C-alpha atoms as one frame of an Amber mdcrd trajectory, in Angstrom:
protein
 -20.428   9.100  -0.773 -20.697  11.533  -3.660 -17.850  13.424  -5.292 -17.980
  16.219  -7.846 -15.116  16.476 -10.339 -14.178  18.997 -12.985 -12.948  17.093
 -16.046 -11.849  18.346 -19.440 -14.596  17.786 -22.032 -12.414  15.752 -24.399
 -11.328  13.456 -21.578 -14.903  12.976 -20.417 -16.048  12.099 -23.956 -13.288
   9.505 -24.254 -14.107   8.153 -20.785 -17.757   7.761 -21.796 -16.681   5.808
 -24.890 -14.538   3.541 -22.731 -17.417   3.060 -20.293 -19.735   2.086 -23.153
 -17.139  -0.358 -24.531 -16.779  -1.930 -21.079 -20.538  -1.924 -20.427 -20.154
   0.212 -17.318 -20.412   3.850 -16.245 -17.884   6.643 -15.924 -18.602   6.625
 -12.179 -17.691   2.932 -12.010 -14.478   3.606 -13.953 -13.523   6.338 -11.481
 -14.411   4.122  -8.476 -12.299   1.277  -9.849  -9.406   3.613 -10.621  -9.431
   5.067  -7.099  -9.727   1.617  -5.495  -6.728   0.396  -7.535  -4.747   3.517
  -6.596  -5.399   3.052  -2.885  -4.574  -0.672  -2.977  -1.325  -0.033  -4.866
  -0.222   2.497  -2.249  -1.133   0.143   0.595   0.860  -2.640  -1.072   3.897
  -0.370  -1.445   3.752   0.449   2.276   3.468  -3.254   3.210   6.289  -4.398
   0.922   9.275  -3.319   3.097   7.818  -5.066   6.149   7.083  -8.223   4.178
  10.650  -8.232   2.819  12.073  -7.768   6.309  10.043 -10.679   7.709  10.992
 -12.852   4.728  14.671 -12.070   5.366  14.255 -13.060   9.028  12.658 -16.342
   7.947  15.356 -17.101   5.359  18.292 -16.174   7.598  17.510 -17.144  11.182
  19.810 -15.793  13.860  20.622 -17.598  17.071  21.187 -15.444  20.106  23.048
 -16.853  23.069  21.991 -16.684  26.679  21.595 -13.335  28.413  24.747 -12.724
  30.450  23.926  -9.239  31.676  21.326  -7.556  33.803  19.255  -4.498  33.068
  21.081  -2.580  35.785  24.449  -3.450  34.214  23.257  -2.098  30.862  22.210
   1.203  32.400  25.203   1.553  34.679  27.028   4.865  34.242  30.787   4.712
  34.127
């Protein structure tokens, strides 16, 4: 998929120098940057879930037998 960007001339010149130094293209630099950005955000969203599951694994909880029925839970008093 193609994308058109407006970039300041000085920044583009510096980006071209970096691309030459890294034997790549400015397009490849932008692709890599965006891929890293997306992966970092995905990782940040996964982190709380991973920490929660790790906590469950490290601190198991034993729950006793069920001594109530569904109807008892929903009984109005």
